[in-house]
MARTOR-567489 format. One record per residue: residue in one letter; z, x, y of N, C-alpha, C in turn. Coordinates in nm, 2 decimals, decimal comma. Last residue first. Layout:
! MARTOR-567489
r; n.Z; n.X; n.Y; ca.Z; ca.X; ca.Y; c.Z; c.X; c.Y
A; Z; X; Y; Z; X; Y; Z; X; Y
...
***
This chain:
! MARTOR-567489
r; n.Z; n.X; n.Y; ca.Z; ca.X; ca.Y; c.Z; c.X; c.Y
X; 0,61; -1,03; -1,07; 0,69; -1,12; -1,00; 0,65; -1,26; -1,02
X; 0,39; -0,91; -1,20; 0,51; -0,94; -1,28; 0,61; -1,04; -1,21
X; 0,22; -0,87; -0,98; 0,18; -0,95; -1,10; 0,30; -1,00; -1,18
X; 0,37; -0,70; -0,82; 0,33; -0,83; -0,77; 0,29; -0,93; -0,88
X; 0,39; -0,47; -0,98; 0,51; -0,55; -0,94; 0,47; -0,69; -0,90
X; 0,17; -0,43; -1,25; 0,19; -0,43; -1,11; 0,31; -0,52; -1,08
X; 0,11; -0,46; -1,52; 0,23; -0,37; -1,48; 0,26; -0,37; -1,33
X; -0,12; -0,60; -1,54; 0,01; -0,67; -1,57; 0,13; -0,59; -1,53
X; -0,34; -0,55; -1,27; -0,29; -0,50; -1,40; -0,15; -0,57; -1,42
X; -0,42; -0,65; -1,03; -0,52; -0,59; -1,11; -0,47; -0,54; -1,25
X; -0,29; -0,77; -0,83; -0,29; -0,84; -0,96; -0,39; -0,78; -1,06
X; -0,12; -0,71; -0,54; -0,20; -0,65; -0,64; -0,18; -0,72; -0,78
X; -0,14; -0,86; -0,22; -0,07; -0,84; -0,34; -0,17; -0,79; -0,45
X; -0,30; -0,65; 0,04; -0,26; -0,78; -0,02; -0,19; -0,75; -0,15
X; -0,39; -0,55; 0,34; -0,30; -0,50; 0,23; -0,24; -0,62; 0,16
X; -0,69; -0,52; 0,50; -0,60; -0,61; 0,44; -0,52; -0,54; 0,33
X; -0,83; -0,44; 0,80; -0,78; -0,37; 0,68; -0,67; -0,47; 0,62
X; -1,11; -0,51; 0,98; -0,99; -0,56; 0,93; -0,95; -0,49; 0,80
X; -1,30; -0,42; 1,26; -1,26; -0,38; 1,13; -1,12; -0,45; 1,10
X; -1,58; -0,45; 1,46; -1,45; -0,50; 1,43; -1,42; -0,47; 1,29
X; -1,75; -0,17; 1,62; -1,74; -0,28; 1,52; -1,60; -0,33; 1,51
X; -1,97; -0,01; 1,84; -1,83; -0,06; 1,82; -1,84; -0,18; 1,72
X; -2,18; 0,27; 1,74; -2,16; 0,13; 1,80; -2,02; 0,09; 1,76
X; -2,38; 0,55; 1,75; -2,25; 0,49; 1,74; -2,25; 0,35; 1,80
X; -2,61; 0,71; 1,74; -2,62; 0,57; 1,69; -2,49; 0,50; 1,68
X; -2,54; 0,96; 1,83; -2,66; 0,89; 1,89; -2,66; 0,74; 1,86
X; -2,31; 1,02; 1,67; -2,30; 1,02; 1,82; -2,42; 0,94; 1,88
X; -2,30; 0,79; 1,39; -2,32; 0,91; 1,45; -2,32; 0,90; 1,61
X; -2,05; 0,53; 1,31; -2,18; 0,59; 1,31; -2,18; 0,72; 1,39
X; -1,82; 0,34; 1,51; -1,87; 0,39; 1,38; -2,01; 0,44; 1,40
X; -1,53; 0,26; 1,70; -1,67; 0,31; 1,70; -1,70; 0,36; 1,56
X; -1,34; -0,04; 1,66; -1,36; 0,10; 1,65; -1,50; 0,15; 1,65
X; -1,08; -0,26; 1,68; -1,22; -0,24; 1,72; -1,24; -0,09; 1,73
X; -0,87; -0,38; 1,42; -0,90; -0,28; 1,52; -1,05; -0,29; 1,56
X; -0,61; -0,54; 1,25; -0,74; -0,55; 1,31; -0,75; -0,44; 1,41
X; -0,45; -0,56; 0,94; -0,45; -0,49; 1,07; -0,60; -0,50; 1,12
X; -0,23; -0,75; 0,74; -0,37; -0,73; 0,78; -0,36; -0,66; 0,92
X; -0,04; -0,82; 0,44; -0,06; -0,76; 0,58; -0,20; -0,74; 0,61
X; 0,19; -1,00; 0,26; 0,05; -0,97; 0,28; 0,04; -0,92; 0,42
X; 0,53; -0,86; 0,24; 0,43; -0,96; 0,28; 0,29; -0,91; 0,27
X; 0,70; -0,76; -0,06; 0,65; -0,73; 0,07; 0,54; -0,83; 0,11
X; 0,89; -1,02; -0,22; 0,80; -0,91; -0,23; 0,76; -0,88; -0,08
X; 1,23; -1,10; -0,30; 1,11; -1,12; -0,22; 1,02; -1,00; -0,25
X; 1,43; -1,08; -0,49; 1,44; -1,19; -0,40; 1,31; -1,21; -0,32
X; 1,30; -1,00; -0,82; 1,35; -0,96; -0,69; 1,34; -1,08; -0,60
X; 1,40; -1,15; -1,13; 1,30; -1,13; -1,02; 1,37; -1,09; -0,90
X; 1,47; -1,06; -1,46; 1,52; -1,10; -1,33; 1,41; -1,07; -1,23
X; 1,41; -1,00; -1,73; 1,32; -1,09; -1,66; 1,37; -1,13; -1,52
X; 1,55; -0,81; -1,86; 1,61; -0,94; -1,86; 1,52; -1,04; -1,79
X; 1,41; -0,57; -1,82; 1,38; -0,64; -1,94; 1,45; -0,78; -1,95
X; 1,28; -0,49; -1,51; 1,40; -0,53; -1,58; 1,36; -0,61; -1,70
X; 1,07; -0,45; -1,35; 1,06; -0,38; -1,48; 1,18; -0,42; -1,56
X; 1,14; -0,57; -1,12; 1,03; -0,63; -1,19; 1,02; -0,57; -1,33
X; 1,34; -0,40; -1,03; 1,38; -0,53; -1,08; 1,27; -0,59; -1,16
X; 1,19; -0,17; -0,96; 1,29; -0,16; -1,07; 1,33; -0,30; -1,12
X; 1,03; -0,28; -0,76; 0,96; -0,22; -0,88; 1,06; -0,21; -0,99
X; 1,22; -0,36; -0,58; 1,13; -0,46; -0,64; 1,06; -0,41; -0,76
X; 1,33; -0,12; -0,51; 1,41; -0,21; -0,58; 1,33; -0,32; -0,64
X; 1,12; -0,01; -0,36; 1,16; 0,05; -0,49; 1,24; -0,05; -0,57
X; 1,00; -0,06; -0,12; 1,03; -0,17; -0,21; 1,06; -0,13; -0,35
X; 0,95; 0,19; 0,00; 1,03; 0,08; 0,07; 1,08; -0,03; -0,03
X; 0,80; 0,32; -0,20; 0,93; 0,38; -0,15; 1,02; 0,27; -0,08
X; 0,58; 0,16; -0,24; 0,66; 0,21; -0,36; 0,79; 0,26; -0,31
X; 0,48; 0,13; 0,02; 0,51; 0,01; -0,07; 0,61; 0,05; -0,18
X; 0,41; 0,38; 0,09; 0,52; 0,32; 0,15; 0,57; 0,20; 0,08
X; 0,30; 0,59; -0,18; 0,28; 0,48; -0,09; 0,41; 0,43; -0,03
X; 0,38; 0,94; -0,17; 0,37; 0,81; -0,24; 0,35; 0,70; -0,14
X; 0,40; 1,15; -0,01; 0,32; 1,17; -0,12; 0,30; 1,05; -0,21
X; 0,41; 1,24; 0,35; 0,45; 1,15; 0,23; 0,35; 1,17; 0,12
X; 0,30; 1,39; 0,55; 0,44; 1,38; 0,54; 0,49; 1,28; 0,43
X; 0,03; 1,46; 0,56; 0,08; 1,34; 0,63; 0,23; 1,31; 0,62
X; -0,02; 1,71; 0,44; -0,10; 1,67; 0,55; -0,04; 1,55; 0,63
X; 0,18; 1,73; 0,24; 0,16; 1,84; 0,33; 0,08; 1,80; 0,46
X; 0,13; 1,49; 0,10; 0,26; 1,51; 0,16; 0,25; 1,62; 0,27
X; -0,13; 1,54; 0,01; -0,11; 1,42; 0,09; 0,02; 1,44; 0,17
X; -0,07; 1,76; -0,16; -0,16; 1,78; -0,04; -0,15; 1,66; 0,06
X; 0,08; 1,63; -0,35; 0,14; 1,74; -0,27; 0,06; 1,77; -0,15
X; -0,10; 1,45; -0,46; 0,01; 1,40; -0,39; 0,08; 1,51; -0,30
X; -0,43; 1,43; -0,48; -0,33; 1,54; -0,49; -0,21; 1,49; -0,40
X; -0,56; 1,16; -0,68; -0,55; 1,24; -0,56; -0,43; 1,34; -0,57
X; -0,59; 0,93; -0,87; -0,67; 1,06; -0,87; -0,68; 1,12; -0,73
X; -0,39; 0,76; -1,02; -0,39; 0,81; -0,89; -0,46; 0,94; -0,88
X; -0,32; 0,52; -1,23; -0,43; 0,61; -1,21; -0,44; 0,64; -1,06
X; -0,09; 0,35; -1,21; -0,09; 0,46; -1,30; -0,20; 0,56; -1,27
X; -0,11; 0,11; -1,06; 0,01; 0,20; -1,04; 0,01; 0,32; -1,14
X; -0,37; 0,01; -1,08; -0,27; -0,03; -1,17; -0,14; 0,05; -1,17
X; -0,48; 0,27; -0,88; -0,53; 0,17; -0,98; -0,42; 0,14; -1,08
X; -0,50; 0,38; -0,58; -0,39; 0,35; -0,68; -0,44; 0,24; -0,76
X; -0,60; 0,61; -0,33; -0,64; 0,52; -0,44; -0,52; 0,50; -0,53
X; -0,46; 0,71; -0,11; -0,61; 0,71; -0,11; -0,66; 0,61; -0,21
X; -0,18; 0,52; 0,00; -0,24; 0,62; -0,09; -0,39; 0,60; -0,09
X; -0,02; 0,49; 0,32; -0,12; 0,44; 0,22; -0,16; 0,55; 0,13
X; 0,19; 0,44; 0,54; 0,19; 0,53; 0,43; 0,11; 0,47; 0,31
X; 0,15; 0,23; 0,73; 0,12; 0,37; 0,76; 0,11; 0,46; 0,64
X; 0,22; -0,01; 0,60; 0,09; 0,00; 0,67; 0,05; 0,15; 0,70
X; 0,48; 0,04; 0,51; 0,37; 0,00; 0,41; 0,24; 0,02; 0,48
X; 0,61; 0,10; 0,75; 0,60; 0,20; 0,65; 0,49; 0,17; 0,55
X; 0,59; -0,15; 0,88; 0,53; -0,04; 0,94; 0,51; 0,07; 0,84
X; 0,75; -0,30; 0,70; 0,61; -0,34; 0,72; 0,54; -0,22; 0,78
X; 1,00; -0,17; 0,75; 0,94; -0,17; 0,61; 0,79; -0,20; 0,62
X; 1,05; -0,23; 1,01; 1,03; -0,09; 0,98; 0,97; -0,08; 0,84
X; 1,07; -0,52; 1,00; 0,96; -0,46; 1,08; 0,94; -0,31; 1,04
X; 1,16; -0,64; 0,67; 1,19; -0,59; 0,81; 1,07; -0,52; 0,87
X; 1,07; -0,93; 0,50; 1,06; -0,79; 0,52; 1,10; -0,75; 0,66
***
C-alpha cells in the first residue's frame, strides 16, 4: 500500500461498522464535521471490495496492511488527569463472511 493510502485509512475512520452493513451513525453529519462520510478503507481500496465480490472468485493483488498507531495522551478529568500510552490497531476484519478481508 502507498503511504497516502495508509494515511487515509488511519485518518478516515467510521465510528462503527459491523460486517460492512450495520453503520448506526449519520454519514452526512460525519461528512459535514470531518469531510468524509465513508471509511478510508472503503474508498482507498474500493477495487479490493469489487474484486472480492467478483463471482469468478478472483482475488485482489493485496489488501491494506494491518496498522497500529501509538500515542501518549492525557486521560481523565482536570484534577485526576494522567498520561497513558494508547495503541489503536486497525486490523483485518473477519467478523462476517461479506468482509473483504474474510473473502480474500
